[in-house]
N, C-alpha and C positions, 0 to 999 in steps of 0.2 A: 412479479418475478418471472412468470412464465413468458410474457411477451418481452420483458426487458432483457432477458438473457441473450436474445438474438440480435439486439440493436447494434452493439459495437462491432461484432464480427461481420454482420451484414453490411454495415457502413464501409468497413475497410475492404471487403470483397467487392463492393460496388465501385469504390474508388479505383481499385486495380483493374476493374473491367472497363470503366469508362475512359481511363487515361493510360498513356503509355510513355515510355522514355523518361526524360527529365521531369515531365509534369507529374509523374507518379510520386517522386520525392516530395514535391511541394504539396500535393494532395495529402500524402501521408503525414507531413508536418502539420497541416491545417487540421486534419482529423485527430492527430495526436494531441494538439493543443486543446481542441474541443473536448475530447474524451477524458483528458486529465485535469481540465479546469474544475470539474465537479469535486474530486477529492482535494484539490489544491485550494480553491476558493470557497468550498462548502463551509468550512468553519467561519469564514468571514461573513458570508451572507447569512448563514444559519444563526450566528451569534447576534447579528443585528435584528433578524426577524424575532428571535426568542426574547430579546430584551425589549424591543420597541413595540412588537405586536403581540404575538402569542405563539407558543411552540407548535400548536396545531397547524399554523399557517406554513410550517415546513412541508406539509403534505398538500395543502390547498394551492400553494404557489406553483405547483406543476401543472395544474389543470389548463390554464390559459395558453402557456407555451405548447402543451401537447396538442390542443385543438388547432392552434395556428400551424404547427408543423403538419398535422394530418391534412388540413385543407390545402396547404401549399403543395404538398406532395401530389395530391390528386390533380391539382390545377396545373402544375409545372412539370411533373415527372411522368415517365411511362409507367403504367401500372399493368402488371401481368393479369391475364384472365384467370379467374378462379378455376381450380381443378379439384373439386371435392372428392373425386375418385381416388386421389392419392391417400386419403385417410384410411382406405381399406388396405393399402399396401404397407402401412407403417408397422414396424415390429414393436408392438406395445410392450412386450417383455423387455426388449432392449431399452426402450424409453424409461420404463419403471426402474430398471437396474441402474441406469445412469442417474436418475433423480435421487434414488435412495442412496446410492454409493457416494455421490458428491455431497448430498445433504448431510449424510452421516459423517463424512470426513470433515466438513465445515463445522459441524456441531462439536466433534471431538477436539478439533484444533482451537475453537473459541472457548469452550467450557472446560477443557482439560486442565489448564493452569490453575483455575479456581477451585478445582475439586480433586487435586492430587492425582490427576490422570487416571490410570487404570486401577487405582485403589478404590475408586468409586464404582459401585456396581452398575449404575446407570451409564457412566462413560464407557465401561468395559462392554456392556451389552450393545450399545450403539456401535462401538467399534467392530464387534463381531458381525453385526448386521451389515455394516458398510463394507467389510471385507468380503462377505459372501456376495453382496450386490456387485462389487467390483469384479469378482471372478466371473459372475454371470455376464456382466457387461463385456468383458474381454472375449468371452466365448462367443457372444452374439456378434461382436465386431468381425470375427473371422468366418463364422458359419451361417450368419443370417443372410437370406437372399436380398433383403432390403434393410441394411443396417442404418440406424439413426446417425451414427458417427463412423466414418471410415478412417482407420489409422494408417492408410496408405502413405500419406505425406511423411510419416516418420521413417519410411524406408530411405528417404533422402538424408544423408548425413548432414548436409547444410541446414535442412529444416530442423532436424533434431537439435543441432547446436544453437540455432536461433531461438528455438523453443526454450532451451535452458536459460539463455540470456534474457528472454522475455520474462521468465520466472524470476530472475534476479531483479529485473526492472520493476516488476510488480512488488517485489520485496521492498525495494527502495521507496517507491511511490507511497505505499500505504503505511509502512512502519514509521517514517518520520512525521507524516501527517497525523498519525495516531499518538506518537510519543510527545511531540512538542506541545500540543494542547494539554496533555496529561501533566507535563512538567509545570506549565504555567498555572494550571488549576490546583494541583496538589501542593506544589512547593511555594509558588508565589501567591496562591489564593485569588487569582484573577477571575473576573466574570467572563461569560461567554462572549460578550461584546468586546471586551478588552483583548481576549484571545484572538477573535476574528480580525480585529484591527491590526494585529501584529503579523498575521500569516498571509496577508494579501501580497506581500513583496515577492514571494516565490512565484505566484501566478503571473505577475508583471514580468519578471525575469524570463519565465518560460515562454511567454508570448513574444518577447523581443528576440529570443534566441532561435525561434522557429525558422526564419528565412536563412540564417547562417547554417543551421543543421541541414536543411533541405538542399541548399546550394552545395555544401560539401559532399552530401550523399550522392550527388549526380556527377561529381568531378573526381573524387578519390575513392579508394577502396572503402567499402562500408565498414570493414573491420577496423580501419583507422578511426572512422567517426565513432564507432562503438567504444573503442579504446579511450577516446577523449571523454565520452560520457561516463564510462566506468571510473576514470581518474577523477573527474569532477565530483561524482557521487562520493567516492572514497574521501576526497578532500573535504567535502561538506560535512560528512559524518565525523571526520577527524577534528574539524574546527569546532563543532558543537560538543565534542567530548571534553572540552575545557570548561563546560558550563558550571557556573556557581549558582547558589540560591539567590543571588542578587541580579541575575541576568534578566533583561527585559527587551523592549523593542529594538533599541539601538545595538545592543550586543548581539542580537540575532539577525540583523540585516545582512551582514556579509555571508554568513552560512546559508541563508535563504536564497540570496542571489545566485550563489554557486550551485545550489541544489536545483533551483528553477531552470538554470541553463542545462544542467545535466539531464533532466527528464527528456527533453527533445533529442539530445545527442544520443540517448539510449533508445528512445521509442522509434525514431525514424529508421535507423539501421536494423533494429531487431525485427520490425515488421517487414522492411524491405528484403532482408536476407531470407525471411521465412516465405514470402509470397512472390518474390520476383522469379519469373520464368516457370511458375507453377501452371500447368495446363488448366484451362477454364473449367474442365470437368472436376478438378480437385480443388479449385480455388475456394469454394464455400467451406469444405471440410478443413482446408489448411488455415483459413482465416479463423474459423471457430476454435480450432485446436490452439492456435497461437494466442488467442484471447483468453482461452481457458487456462493456459500456462501462466499468463500474467496475473489472472485473478487468483489462481492457486498460490502464486508467489506472495501475493498480498495477504491471503488468509494464513498461510504458513508463517509469514513474517510476524504478523500480529500475535499469533500464538507463541512464537519463539520469544519475542521481546517481553511478553507478559510473564513468561517463565523466568527469563533473565532478571527482570525487575524484581519479581518476588524473591528469588534466590539471593540476588545481590543485596537487596534491602535487609534481609535477615542477617547476612554476613556482616555488612557494615554496621548495623545496629549492635551486633554482638561485639564487634571490635571497639566501637565507641564506648559501650558500657564497660568493657574490660579496661579501657584507658581511664575512664573515670574511677573505676575501682582501684587502679594502680596508684592513683594520687588522691586518696580520700580526703586529705587535708584541704587541698586546693578545691576539690569538688564541694566540700561542706562549706567552705568560705564563700564560694560563688553562689551556692544555694541560699546562704544567709543574707548576703547582699541583695540578691534578687528578691528574697522574701521581704526585706525591709522596704525596698522600693515599691513592691506590689501592695504591701500593707499600708504604706502611706497613701498610695493612689486609691486604694479601696476604703481607707478610713477605718480599717478593722485589722489590727495586728494579729488577732487570733486566727484569722483565715490565711495569714501570710504563708505559713509552711506548706499547706496543701496547694495553694496557688503557685508557689515557687516550684514545688515538685512537678506539678502538671506542666508548667511552662518549660522547665528543663527537659521534661520528657518530649514535649513537642519539638524543642530545638534539636534534640538528638535524632528524633524521627525525620525531621526536615533535612538534616545534614546527611543522614544515612540514605534517604531517598535521592538526594542530589548525587551522591556518590554512585548509587545504583544506575541512575540515568547516564552518568559519565561512562561507566563500564559498558552499558548496553549500546550506546552510540559508538564506542570504540570497536566493539565486536561487529557492528554493522559495517564499519569501514573495512574490516578484515574480509567480510563477505564479498565486497566489491573488488578488493585486491585479488582474492582467490578466483574471481570470475574471469580474470585475464587468461587463465589456462584454457578456457573454452574457445577463445577466438580462433586458434589454428584449425579447429574442426568446422568452422563456418565457411560458407561460400563467399569468396571474395569478389572484388570488382565493384564499380559504381552501380547505382540503381538504373539499369537500362534494360531494354528488351532482349538484347542479344545475350546468349549464354557466355559465361566466363569460366 
């Protein structure tokens, strides 16, 4: 976690340092594809590894590529000379406040929905610690002689707007990759391998859309490219909001293709608007903050959809139960018919009533859960529609070196 947190912002900052003009858009698209392939294709590769080898290989599989990249970087790329003296200049209080604050926020967002948020003493305690750490972090940002993070880029209105759009992009990337496998596992009862074999379509569509997104970003206003991405994301969420408990691979193809294309149409301009024309002295901080906003959007999105799913499930389960109670005759007849069928299948009529009640309960839960997913997907579409209001506050123009 310590070394991994620097990878993506360092990669984007390096890309913007090495390339200029139209090449920046293509580099951003390539890096965007690579950085988002993990959450997009992770379920596919992870499902195959889990089913065919062992879940522990989800960790071992990273060793060989990591060693290969390390040796390739040393052999092919310029490596800075080590400067151990910089360790003495680090504001360790600032670093600790950042780690505790972000770690606490992440914990509260992920565990809160399962423990009724601040009704749980543990969640409330972590939230207070995180809040104090965030206050200390902000104080050190402005008053430390050597701050870990400089918030100077947020003084640029265009960067702040791009950061919000990066937050929304992270919301979209992670929530749908989180919810779709949950639907296929909870409602359809699919294995990890079946789920992975269904989700690769979005990764393929994302890769194919990269050249188009990069080309447009260098020719037209990046806000237009972002608008296309937001519209595609909203459309993909709206399409999947019609999901039923019978949906499988073919019913999900169209929405995954639209979503895969949307990722790069959002990623390229959000990074471009945030980092374009940023002075080299601020590029590292700007890239890190932009990446942080995207990751926070993902963490916030998963926490929000967990809360939505839990609340909507209870609501729809109650409504379905009320509907069954409003027509007791029809419900009893359906239960009797189901009991006879199960009794004949089990060869024991005495066990039929209990089996019928359990089966009927599972059907009610399955339908209520499907309705909860429909509502959550629809609300996600509204989030991307609302994000259009941020576009006027972002910096316009194509991704070039010259200011616009």
